[in-house]
C-alpha positions in Angstrom: 0.0 0.0 0.0 1.3 3.4 -0.8 2.6 5.5 2.1 0.3 8.3 1.0 -2.7 6.1 1.7 -1.4 4.9 5.1 -0.7 8.5 6.2 -4.3 9.4 5.8 -5.3 6.9 8.5 -3.3 8.6 11.2 -5.4 10.8 13.5 -3.5 13.7 15.1 -6.3 14.7 17.4 -7.1 13.2 20.8 -9.9 10.8 21.4 -11.6 13.2 23.7 -11.8 15.8 21.0 -13.2 13.2 18.6 -15.7 11.4 20.8 -18.2 13.5 22.7 -18.9 12.1 26.2 -22.6 13.2 26.4 -25.1 10.5 25.3 -27.1 11.2 22.2 -30.1 9.1 21.2 -29.2 6.2 18.8 -29.7 7.0 15.2 -29.4 5.4 11.8 -27.4 7.1 9.1 -28.6 5.7 5.7 -27.3 5.9 2.2 -28.6 4.2 -0.9 -26.3 1.2 -0.5 -25.7 0.6 3.2 -27.1 1.0 6.7 -25.2 1.9 9.9 -26.8 0.0 12.7 -27.3 1.2 16.2 -25.7 -0.6 19.1 -26.1 -0.8 22.9 -23.8 2.2 23.2 -24.8 5.7 22.2 -24.4 6.4 18.5 -22.7 9.8 18.1 -23.6 11.6 14.9 -23.4 15.1 13.4 -26.3 17.3 12.5 -28.9 16.3 9.9 -27.5 18.8 7.4 -24.0 17.3 7.7 -25.4 13.8 7.2 -27.3 14.9 4.2 -24.2 16.4 2.7 -22.5 13.0 3.0 -25.5 11.2 1.5 -25.5 13.7 -1.4 -21.8 13.2 -1.9 -22.2 9.4 -1.9 -25.1 9.6 -4.4 -23.2 11.9 -6.8 -19.9 10.1 -6.6 -20.7 6.4 -7.4 -17.6 4.3 -7.0 -15.9 3.7 -10.4 -12.4 3.4 -11.8 -11.9 7.1 -11.8 -13.1 7.8 -8.2 -10.2 8.6 -5.9 -9.8 5.9 -3.3 -10.1 7.0 0.3 -9.5 5.1 3.5 -12.4 4.3 5.8 -12.9 6.5 8.8 -12.5 3.8 11.5 -14.4 5.8 14.1 -17.3 5.9 11.7 -17.4 2.1 11.2 -17.8 1.8 15.0 -20.5 4.4 15.2 -18.2 7.0 16.9 -17.4 9.6 14.3 -18.3 13.1 15.4 -16.6 15.0 12.6 -19.2 14.7 9.9 -19.3 18.5 9.7 -15.6 18.8 9.1 -15.1 19.2 5.4 -11.4 18.3 5.5 -12.2 15.1 7.4 -14.8 14.1 4.8 -12.4 14.8 2.0 -9.8 12.5 3.5 -11.9 9.6 4.8 -14.6 7.4 3.3 -17.9 7.3 5.3 -19.7 4.7 3.2 -19.4 1.0 2.8 -20.2 1.3 -0.9 -17.7 -1.0 -2.6 -15.4 0.5 -5.2 -15.6 -0.8 -8.7 -19.0 -2.4 -8.2 -20.1 -5.1 -10.6 -23.1 -4.8 -12.9 -26.0 -6.3 -11.2 -27.7 -6.9 -14.6 -25.0 -9.6 -15.1 -26.0 -11.4 -11.9 -26.6 -15.0 -13.0 -27.5 -16.5 -9.7 -30.4 -14.6 -8.1 -30.3 -16.7 -4.9 -28.0 -19.2 -3.2 -29.7 -22.2 -1.4 -32.1 -20.8 1.1 -30.0 -17.8 2.2 -31.3 -14.2 2.1 -28.0 -12.7 3.4 -24.3 -13.5 3.6 -22.2 -12.3 6.5 -18.6 -11.8 5.4 -16.3 -12.2 8.4 -12.6 -11.7 8.5 -11.0 -11.7 11.9 -7.6 -10.3 12.8 -5.3 -11.3 15.6 -3.0 -14.3 16.1 -2.7 -14.3 19.9 -6.2 -13.0 20.7 -8.8 -11.5 18.3 -8.1 -7.8 17.7 -10.7 -7.0 15.1 -14.2 -8.2 14.4 -15.6 -6.9 11.1 -18.8 -8.2 9.4 -20.4 -7.1 6.1 -24.0 -8.1 5.5 -24.7 -8.8 1.8 -28.1 -9.2 0.3 -28.1 -12.6 -1.5 -30.4 -11.3 -4.3 -28.9 -8.0 -5.1 -25.3 -8.5 -3.9 -25.5 -5.1 -2.2 -23.8 -4.3 1.2 -26.9 -3.6 3.3 -25.3 -3.3 6.7 -22.1 -3.7 8.6 -20.7 -4.3 12.0 -17.1 -3.4 13.0 -15.3 -3.4 16.4 -11.8 -3.5 17.6 -11.2 -6.1 20.3 -9.1 -5.7 23.4 -7.2 -8.8 24.6 -8.2 -10.0 28.1 -5.2 -12.2 29.1 -2.3 -9.9 28.2 -0.5 -7.3 30.2 -0.9 -3.6 29.1 2.8 -3.6 28.1 2.3 -6.7 25.9 -0.9 -5.3 24.4 0.9 -2.1 23.4 3.7 -4.1 21.8 1.1 -6.3 20.1 -0.9 -3.4 18.7 2.1 -1.4 17.6 3.4 -4.5 15.6 0.0 -5.2 14.1 -1.7 -1.9 13.5 1.1 0.6 13.9 2.5 -0.1 10.4 -1.0 0.6 9.1 -1.3 3.8 11.0 -4.5 2.8 12.9 -3.0 1.9 16.3 -4.4 5.2 17.8 -8.0 4.3 16.6 -7.6 0.8 18.1 -6.5 2.1 21.5 -9.4 4.6 21.5 -12.2 2.2 20.7 -11.2 -1.4 21.5 -13.6 -3.4 23.7 -13.4 -6.8 25.5 -14.5 -9.7 23.3 -17.6 -10.5 25.4 -18.8 -6.9 25.0 -18.2 -7.1 21.2 -20.2 -10.3 21.0 -23.0 -8.7 23.0 -23.2 -5.8 20.6 -22.9 -8.1 17.6 -25.9 -10.1 18.9 -27.9 -6.9 19.3 -26.9 -5.9 15.8 -28.1 -9.3 14.5 -31.4 -8.8 16.3 -31.9 -5.4 14.7 -31.5 -7.1 11.3 -33.6 -10.2 12.1 -30.8 -12.6 11.5 -31.8 -14.9 14.4 -35.0 -16.2 15.8 -36.0 -15.1 19.3 -34.7 -18.3 21.0 -31.6 -17.6 23.1 -29.5 -20.4 21.5 -30.8 -20.1 18.0 -28.6 -20.4 14.9 -28.5 -17.9 12.2 -31.8 -17.3 10.4 -31.9 -16.8 6.6 -28.1 -16.0 6.7 -24.7 -17.7 6.6 -21.2 -16.6 7.5 -18.7 -16.4 4.7 -15.0 -16.6 5.4 -11.8 -16.9 3.4 -10.7 -20.1 5.0 -11.8 -22.2 8.0 -9.5 -20.6 10.6 -11.8 -17.7 11.7 -14.8 -19.8 12.9 -13.3 -23.3 13.2 -10.3 -22.3 15.2 -10.1 -18.7 16.4 -13.6 -17.9 17.7 -13.7 -21.1 19.9 -10.2 -20.3 21.2 -11.2 -16.7 22.0 -14.4 -17.9 23.8 -12.3 -20.2 26.0 -9.9 -17.3 26.8 -12.8 -15.0 27.5 -14.6 -17.7 29.6 -17.6 -17.7 27.3 -19.8 -20.3 25.8 -19.4 -20.7 22.1 -22.4 -19.0 20.5 -24.8 -21.3 18.6 -24.6 -19.2 15.4 -21.0 -20.2 14.9 -21.9 -23.8 14.2 -21.6 -23.6 10.4 -20.1 -21.5 7.7 -19.1 -21.1 4.0 -15.4 -21.3 3.2 -15.1 -19.2 0.0 -11.9 -21.1 -0.9 -13.8 -24.3 -1.2 -16.6 -22.7 -3.3 -14.0 -21.2 -5.5 -12.1 -24.5 -6.0 -15.3 -26.4 -6.9 -16.8 -23.7 -9.1 -13.7 -22.6 -11.1 -11.9 -25.9 -10.8 -8.7 -24.2 -9.6 -7.1 -23.8 -6.2 -6.6 -20.4 -4.6 -4.7 -20.4 -1.3 -6.0 -17.0 -0.3 -7.9 -13.8 -1.0 -5.1 -12.2 -3.0 -4.8 -15.2 -5.4 -8.5 -15.1 -6.0 -8.5 -11.4 -6.7 -5.6 -11.7 -9.1 -7.1 -14.6 -11.0 -10.5 -12.7 -11.2 -8.7 -9.5 -12.1 -10.2 -7.6 -9.2 -7.9 -4.7 -8.0 -7.0 -4.8 -4.4 -8.0 -1.8 -2.4 -7.1 -0.7 1.2 -4.6 -2.3 3.7 -4.1 -6.1 3.7 -4.7 -7.4 7.2 -6.8 -4.5 8.2 -10.0 -6.6 8.8 -12.6 -4.1 7.5 -10.6 -3.7 4.3 -10.1 -7.4 3.9 -13.8 -8.0 4.4 -14.6 -5.5 1.6 -12.2 -7.3 -0.7 -13.5 -10.7 0.1 -17.0 -9.3 -0.5 -15.9 -8.2 -4.0 -14.7 -11.7 -4.7 -18.0 -13.1 -3.5 -19.9 -10.7 -5.7 -17.9 -11.7 -8.7 -18.5 -15.4 -8.1 -22.2 -14.8 -7.7 -22.2 -12.9 -11.0 -20.4 -15.8 -12.7 -23.1 -18.2 -11.4 -21.6 -19.8 -8.3 -24.0 -21.2 -5.7 -22.9 -20.7 -2.1 -23.5 -23.7 0.1 -22.4 -24.5 3.7 -19.0 -26.1 3.5 -18.4 -26.9 7.2 -20.6 -27.7 10.2 -19.6 -28.1 13.8 -21.0 -31.0 16.0 -23.2 -29.1 18.6 -22.4 -31.7 21.2 -18.7 -31.9 20.6 -17.8 -28.4 19.3 -14.2 -29.3 18.5 -15.4 -31.8 15.9 -16.1 -30.3 12.5 -17.6 -32.0 9.5 -16.3 -30.7 6.1 -19.1 -31.1 3.5 -17.1 -30.8 0.3 -14.9 -33.7 -0.7 -12.8 -31.4 -2.9 -11.7 -28.7 -0.5 -8.7 -26.6 0.6 -7.0 -28.2 3.5 
């Protein structure tokens, strides 16, 4: 990634100047292509006129090959941006989850995949403990990003000194370590907010231990849900949520549909001639790029099916449903 792009992500102001401490009623900021959900913490937004200015800007500047790429405002993705009236801030940072270089929906061959209405693209970050939890909600019929959830996660079993070293090594090189320190929450709080977000979008039934309803997680590999979430739940002394019992590994779908192996997201993007945008290993950017691969595969006619399912009685036991799969 070019240094000029990375530098835009660095925030020189303090967290106190960016986040107002007074509670404001939750709100929903809508554009034509995405919804910002409310959470169980106050959603801090600017005036209606400022929001309308952003909506107008997003409407008039549809993503295309000539639109200047801008990094996401990572306070905005977590419902905490209070600079929506600052023109210079809006010029530097993107406040929309519209995907750049969108595909032509008229070419969409597969109007539906199995019984799913939505796909939840998930790409976790963090090797020792989870550091970032981003989810993009994709409409299975239109391929549009209709909502998103994004939180940075604070480790629970590491000293403050080790956390600082961990974050500097992971996010410092991307220029977003300040945002992480300002906003990161413990994993159990993130999951509680995520479950409220899913409830807002009717992705689960009202039963407490219900699986996903009308939706499926999509990951680039099995690691995120098979390995990392159970490990983090154990560290955080949490029961593994029931909605993490099955998922779609996009690598397996890719292998069986195109009949060629792709070890990762970058390979898939290169083979499909999709330009990479953003910072690799920044979870929200990787989620957007995985979504663009997903969209292209749907346009080409791929049908997304569950590729792995966990035994609910022995959660460490996973059945892989595709004989031809990436191991």
